C-alpha positions, -999 to 999 in steps of 0.1 A, spaced: 23 319 581 56 339 583 65 350 548 96 370 558 121 342 555 109 324 523 126 327 489 113 349 461 107 318 441 85 304 468 66 337 471 59 335 434 46 300 436 23 309 466 9 339 448 3 320 416 -17 293 433 -38 319 451 -46 337 418 -59 305 403 -79 293 434 -89 323 455 -110 355 452 -95 389 442 -100 401 477 -81 371 491 -53 376 466 -50 413 476 -47 404 513 -21 377 505 -1 400 483 1 425 512 14 398 535 39 386 511 54 420 505 76 425 474 74 396 449 101 399 423 91 375 395 54 382 388 54 381 349 40 345 347 14 352 375 1 383 357 0 363 324 -22 336 340 -45 363 354 -48 378 320 -56 345 303 -78 326 329 -89 348 358 -102 382 347 -98 420 349 -103 422 387 -74 398 394 -52 418 369 -60 450 387 -52 436 421 -18 423 409 -9 455 391 -19 477 420 4 457 442 34 460 419 31 430 395 45 435 360 57 416 330 94 420 337 107 385 334 137 375 357 156 345 342 165 317 365 199 301 362 198 276 332 171 295 313 180 300 277 155 326 267 130 352 279 93 344 280 69 372 270 39 365 293 22 396 280 13 375 249 -12 356 271 -44 375 260 -39 366 224 -53 337 204 -30 307 209 -30 292 174 -3 274 155 11 306 141 17 322 175 31 289 189 61 294 166 70 326 184 104 321 201 93 342 232 65 318 240 71 286 259 45 262 243 47 239 274 37 267 298 1 265 310 0 303 306 -2 298 268 -27 269 268 -65 271 266 -71 250 297 -52 249 330 -58 223 356 -56 233 393 -65 210 422 -82 187 397 -104 215 383 -102 227 347 -100 265 342 -108 276 307 -94 306 288 -114 338 292 -137 348 263 -120 372 239 -143 401 250 -129 398 285 -93 396 273 -99 428 252 -110 446 284 -78 434 301 -57 447 271 -74 481 274 -64 482 311 -29 471 304 -25 497 277 -35 524 302 -7 512 326 17 500 298 48 517 313 40 505 349 36 469 337 65 469 312 42 462 282 56 468 247 23 477 229 40 478 195 52 443 199 17 432 212 2 447 180 27 427 159 19 394 175 -19 402 176 -18 406 138 4 375 132 -20 353 154 -52 368 139 -63 381 173 -85 406 154 -103 422 183 -71 430 202 -55 442 170 -85 465 164 -84 481 198 -46 487 197 -51 503 163 -78 526 177 -53 536 204 -28 546 176 -3 519 184 25 514 158 54 490 152 87 500 165 114 511 141 135 481 152 107 456 143 102 472 109 139 471 102 144 435 113 117 421 89 124 446 61 162 446 59 179 420 82 175 384 70 200 372 95 182 386 125 164 366 152 132 385 144 133 375 108 138 338 115 108 339 139 88 358 113 95 333 85 89 304 109 54 317 117 46 320 80 49 283 76 15 278 93 -5 303 72 -26 290 43 -29 311 11 -59 331 23 -45 337 58 -11 346 42 -26 374 22 -48 387 50 -22 385 78 8 397 57 -15 424 42 -22 437 78 15 436 87 24 454 55 2 483 65 24 489 95 57 489 76 59 526 67 60 517 30 88 492 33 86 457 17 95 425 36 129 411 34 131 380 11 151 348 16 147 313 0 129 301 31 99 320 18 100 302 -16 87 268 -4 54 284 7 46 297 -27 15 286 -46 16 297 -82 -19 312 -81 -19 346 -98 -34 366 -69 -10 351 -44 19 354 -67 12 391 -73 9 396 -36 44 382 -29 60 403 -57 43 434 -43 51 430 -6 86 413 -6 119 428 -17 124 416 -52 161 424 -51 166 394 -29 146 370 -50 161 343 -72 141 354 -102 153 326 -125 143 299 -100 109 315 -95 102 318 -132 113 283 -138 88 272 -112 61 289 -132 74 273 -164 73 239 -148 36 244 -141 29 258 -176 17 289 -158 14 317 -183 -5 340 -159 24 341 -134 49 348 -162 27 377 -173 31 391 -137 68 386 -140 68 407 -172 48 434 -154 76 436 -128 103 438 -155 118 404 -149 121 395 -186 134 429 -197 170 415 -201 174 395 -233 198 371 -216 172 362 -189 144 360 -215 163 337 -237 174 315 -207 137 310 -199 128 302 -235 156 276 -236 144 261 -203 108 259 -214 117 242 -248 141 217 -232 114 207 -207 86 204 -233 64 231 -218 46 239 -250 21 265 -238 47 287 -220 73 281 -248 48 296 -273 40 325 -251 76 333 -244 85 332 -281 56 354 -290 67 378 -262 102 379 -277 90 386 -312 67 414 -300 92 432 -278 128 425 -289 151 449 -307 172 423 -324 197 447 -340 205 463 -306 207 429 -288 232 417 -314 253 448 -309 253 445 -271 263 408 -274 293 416 -296 305 443 -271 302 419 -242 322 393 -260 350 418 -266 351 430 -230 355 394 -218 383 387 -243 402 417 -230 395 410 -193 424 404 -169 423 380 -140 418 408 -115 390 426 -133 356 428 -117 342 406 -144 366 378 -136 363 382 -98 325 379 -101 331 343 -113 349 335 -81 332 357 -55 297 366 -45 297 400 -28 276 430 -18 285 466 -19 275 487 12 263 523 12 298 534 24 314 518 -7 330 488 11 324 452 2 313 421 21 322 387 6 290 366 7 300 335 -12 331 317 -25 324 303 -60 359 293 -70 375 259 -75 408 262 -56 414 246 -22 440 272 -14 422 305 -14 434 342 -15 406 367 -6 412 399 -27 418 432 -9 398 450 -34 371 443 -60 372 471 -85 379 503 -66 361 490 -34 378 476 -4 368 442 10 362 446 48 341 416 58 337 379 53 299 374 54 278 347 71 283 312 56 306 326 29 327 294 29 304 272 49 295 237 36 260 244 50 253 275 29 221 277 9 219 267 -28 252 248 -29 256 221 -55 271 188 -43 304 195 -60 306 229 -43 300 212 -9 328 187 -14 352 215 -26 346 236 5 352 206 27 386 202 9 398 238 14 431 237 32 443 273 33 426 307 33 445 340 32 426 371 43 436 407 34 446 430 62 415 451 54 391 426 70 374 439 101 346 413 107 339 376 101 302 366 100 283 337 116 293 302 103 317 318 78 339 288 77 315 263 93 322 227 82 355 235 63 369 202 77 403 202 59 412 239 67 446 239 83 457 275 80 440 309 81 452 343 92 431 366 112 441 403 105 447 426 134 418 448 124 392 421 130 369 431 159 340 408 154 339 370 148 303 356 146 288 325 162 300 291 148 325 309 126 350 281 128 328 253 141 337 220 126 371 230 112 386 197 122 422 202 109 428 237 123 457 231 148 462 267 160 448 302 157 460 336 168 431 358 179 432 394 169 441 417 198 412 441 191 384 415 193 362 419 224 340 388 224 342 351 215 306 343 204 287 311 211 301 279 194 328 300 175 355 272 177 333 242 187 344 208 172 378 222 160 392 187 167 428 195 159 431 227 179 458 221 205 464 254 223 447 288 225 456 322 241 426 344 247 436 381 248 426 404 276 404 427 255 380 398 251 355 404 279 332 375 272 337 338 261 304 325 248 287 292 256 301 261 238 328 284 224 354 255 224 331 226 231 342 193 214 378 205 208 390 170 216 428 175 214 429 209 230 455 207 258 461 242 271 440 274 274 456 307 286 430 334 294 447 367 299 438 393 325 408 414 314 384 386 305 353 389 327 328 362 318 327 326 305 294 311 292 279 277 298 298 246 287 325 268 271 351 239 272 326 210 273 339 176 261 375 188 256 386 154 266 424 161 263 423 194 282 450 195 309 458 231 318 436 263 320 446 297 333 417 317 347 426 354 355 417 374 385 394 396 363 368 367 359 336 379 375 310 354 362 311 318 350 278 302 341 270 265 347 243 246 328 216 231 350 189 205 345 160 203 370 169 178 397 205 173 385 239 185 395 250 216 375 274 210 346 305 232 347 323 248 318 347 218 320 320 191 319 335 158 308 371 172 310 384 147 335 420 157 338 419 195 337 437 215 363 431 253 366 456 280 376 439 307 397 448 337 418 442 333 456 408 345 468 396 352 433 362 344 418 379 317 398 392 300 429 358 301 445 343 287 413 367 258 413 363 251 450 325 252 447 325 229 417 352 204 429 376 213 401 414 207 405 433 240 408 465 255 420 478 290 426 498 310 401 536 309 405 548 331 433 515 331 452 511 317 488 502 280 491 515 274 456 500 239 453 465 237 466 447 209 448 411 201 454 402 165 450 
């Protein structure tokens, strides 16, 4: 057979079939005939899981590696180097593992024959070989160690540790400090499938690789807690207590009349503050938790300095009486915020009761520079029902000129928002930042912003017109999807890329200007179906383009109505 004129995708399919059905020698001969095969990651993964070391050697010696080339329409990478690991429910929560792919199953069927996963001993030998050629095969051994620990692939974990493999600094940072990261979400998702004993064993092994750092903590961890003293102590030891809702956790122990867990809280200093201690005593008494009520009262009588507490309470009362509306004390009642190492402040939560909101330029002596993720969102965590309704009713938000960044979903679901200013210093607007702002009719984008992230303005159902500055190089997927009254879009010269379905279901869209600078527009594709353009379901849209530009070629290729910009040859050139 002549393999010179077949596509790379066809070459991959032929080589994959051979690996699963032929001998290593035959595979080697075929590989030589095929020449260069570009996308070998999946083939190599199948060999690691089902075929054996000799097949892996043949592939690697002929140039196979784990570099994954995404086909058009793919949403994520697939890490086929995970294939030697144990495929349990924990690992199946990994985002870089396609659970439908035979490469990650325990049995693959080829030509009616079932091929079973290799014994772990053979997979360990394969991992040893891959480690030896880790750079050649594009294997991230630190990440392999992480997933080996999470999936309890103990033999692979052991051999990697013997080789001195460590987590990368990035991995440690993402699960120790960044609760908004992709890696953290994957980590907490995998924790759902660990029982108590597995939890302590697996997390204990991960903790050994953290260079002394504790795990980040979010409320997503809370639901997995069992108030058994050993487990409770483990969580307090290995997770960042600064991020814990200590009152909620202690109330959970009180609900269960669990004195042992409250004793652990005392060991960690959680009841040192008289106000917190008295709050727990009140909660226990109001809920008829006799055993913990008695223990808490005894603890108070044994440790409290009543004279000092009375003096502090009187001073606090005087400070509040003398407070002015702009004091830090008063602002804390309206805003949740975090102070960064450089002294600036990020707004994390709006707690006020007004529907016309003015964000302060300063809190104390510190400048407010960022609106954090979900700060005004109706979908933020721990919102009471009345807070959700209030956020849905916010009509106006005034931001100070000191703001430089707006986090993901910052104003998500603020349905009644009609007016907001975006200061010129803003350079970053996160995904879904204004998604679902149904009453927002217009918005002026800051000139220094360089990207419109995915879903940023999706479902802004009153947005009528938008001008996208030339400094923005990328418009993310679904960025304006569902903006049902959007009529005109002017994209200035400089914008280079538009993501999938960026203007999907903008049913009233009439006019779009695509500049000559556009170099890439991504369509969404389903197997066996026609690709969906960025204007999918926009039946009346007409696009203004520059002759012979990428934009013109895109419109012509996808049967989209277009005409040339004023002053160009063939001024009207519509495509039916």
